[in-house]
C-alpha positions as YAML, in Angstrom:
chain: A
units: angstrom
residues:
- id: 1
  name: MET
  ca: [162.18, -32.72, -31.78]
- id: 2
  name: SER
  ca: [163.40, -33.60, -34.75]
- id: 3
  name: HIS
  ca: [163.20, -37.45, -36.10]
- id: 4
  name: VAL
  ca: [166.12, -39.72, -38.11]
- id: 5
  name: THR
  ca: [165.29, -42.80, -39.76]
- id: 6
  name: TYR
  ca: [168.11, -45.48, -40.47]
- id: 7
  name: ARG
  ca: [167.02, -47.51, -43.74]
- id: 8
  name: ILE
  ca: [168.91, -50.82, -44.53]
- id: 9
  name: VAL
  ca: [169.39, -51.16, -48.46]
- id: 10
  name: GLU
  ca: [171.56, -52.94, -50.88]
- id: 11
  name: HIS
  ca: [174.88, -50.94, -51.38]
- id: 12
  name: ASP
  ca: [177.99, -51.41, -53.49]
- id: 13
  name: GLY
  ca: [177.75, -55.41, -53.51]
- id: 14
  name: GLY
  ca: [176.11, -55.65, -50.04]
- id: 15
  name: TRP
  ca: [174.30, -54.04, -47.41]
- id: 16
  name: ALA
  ca: [174.45, -50.54, -45.84]
- id: 17
  name: TYR
  ca: [172.18, -48.23, -43.66]
- id: 18
  name: LYS
  ca: [171.40, -45.11, -45.16]
- id: 19
  name: VAL
  ca: [170.21, -41.71, -43.26]
- id: 20
  name: GLY
  ca: [169.03, -39.41, -45.78]
- id: 21
  name: ASP
  ca: [171.20, -39.29, -48.89]
- id: 22
  name: THR
  ca: [174.38, -40.90, -46.53]
- id: 23
  name: PHE
  ca: [175.50, -44.45, -46.85]
- id: 24
  name: SER
  ca: [177.30, -46.21, -44.12]
- id: 25
  name: GLU
  ca: [179.93, -48.39, -45.14]
- id: 26
  name: THR
  ca: [179.13, -51.72, -46.68]
- id: 27
  name: PHE
  ca: [178.52, -54.85, -44.66]
- id: 28
  name: ALA
  ca: [178.21, -58.49, -45.97]
- id: 29
  name: SER
  ca: [174.95, -59.19, -44.62]
- id: 30
  name: HIS
  ca: [171.69, -57.47, -43.90]
- id: 31
  name: ASP
  ca: [171.99, -58.64, -40.28]
- id: 32
  name: ALA
  ca: [175.18, -57.01, -39.97]
- id: 33
  name: ALA
  ca: [173.83, -53.69, -41.52]
- id: 34
  name: ARG
  ca: [171.09, -53.64, -39.08]
- id: 35
  name: ALA
  ca: [172.87, -54.02, -36.05]
- id: 36
  name: ALA
  ca: [175.19, -51.37, -37.15]
- id: 37
  name: ALA
  ca: [172.47, -48.82, -37.68]
- id: 38
  name: VAL
  ca: [170.68, -49.61, -34.43]
- id: 39
  name: MET
  ca: [174.11, -49.05, -32.75]
- id: 40
  name: ALA
  ca: [174.30, -45.52, -34.44]
- id: 41
  name: SER
  ca: [170.72, -44.93, -33.69]
- id: 42
  name: ARG
  ca: [171.19, -45.20, -30.11]
- id: 43
  name: GLU
  ca: [174.37, -43.53, -29.92]
- id: 44
  name: GLN
  ca: [172.83, -40.71, -31.59]
- id: 45
  name: LYS
  ca: [170.09, -40.42, -28.59]
- id: 46
  name: VAL
  ca: [172.97, -40.09, -26.08]
- id: 47
  name: ALA
  ca: [173.04, -36.51, -24.74]
- id: 48
  name: ASP
  ca: [176.37, -34.68, -24.94]
- id: 49
  name: GLN
  ca: [177.97, -31.33, -24.30]
- id: 50
  name: THR
  ca: [176.65, -28.44, -25.92]
- id: 51
  name: ALA
  ca: [179.34, -27.71, -28.54]
- id: 52
  name: TRP
  ca: [180.04, -25.57, -31.88]
- id: 53
  name: ILE
  ca: [179.75, -27.66, -34.71]
- id: 54
  name: GLU
  ca: [180.65, -27.06, -38.29]
- id: 55
  name: PHE
  ca: [179.35, -28.54, -41.76]
- id: 56
  name: GLU
  ca: [178.92, -28.31, -45.09]
- id: 57
  name: THR
  ca: [175.59, -27.50, -46.74]
- id: 58
  name: THR
  ca: [174.81, -29.16, -50.34]
- id: 59
  name: ASP
  ca: [175.44, -25.95, -51.69]
- id: 60
  name: GLY
  ca: [179.11, -26.25, -50.58]
- id: 61
  name: GLU
  ca: [178.95, -23.49, -48.05]
- id: 62
  name: TRP
  ca: [180.41, -24.01, -44.46]
- id: 63
  name: VAL
  ca: [178.13, -23.39, -41.56]
- id: 64
  name: THR
  ca: [179.30, -23.06, -37.85]
- id: 65
  name: GLU
  ca: [176.54, -23.18, -35.48]
- id: 66
  name: ARG
  ca: [175.76, -24.30, -31.48]
- id: 67
  name: ALA
  ca: [174.64, -27.72, -31.11]
- id: 68
  name: ASP
  ca: [172.53, -28.35, -27.86]
- id: 69
  name: GLY
  ca: [173.84, -31.44, -26.66]
- id: 70
  name: HIS
  ca: [170.65, -32.23, -24.76]
- id: 71
  name: ASP
  ca: [168.63, -31.83, -27.69]
- id: 72
  name: ARG
  ca: [169.03, -35.37, -29.29]
- id: 73
  name: PRO
  ca: [166.74, -36.62, -32.37]
- id: 74
  name: ASP
  ca: [164.20, -39.66, -32.04]
- id: 75
  name: THR
  ca: [165.63, -42.31, -34.01]
- id: 76
  name: ASP
  ca: [164.10, -45.29, -35.63]
- id: 77
  name: VAL
  ca: [165.49, -48.17, -37.88]
- id: 78
  name: GLU
  ca: [163.52, -49.38, -40.91]
- id: 79
  name: GLY
  ca: [164.50, -52.58, -43.15]
...
């Protein structure tokens, strides 16, 4: 099982949560960013249907793969 950490960081004149190199929208307060990160991390744990997904890699290549809707990551929020 994979693990995803949501980190609360200062961003663009406010606060955001960050997963890997990706930032959320900017929030006015640390508490608001943390609440949004907690909600997003909880939603990511909810099982869904198996589906085909498509995404772009950092090289700019598009990949299509089967995503098992029951293989959900373990998540936490830091900061």
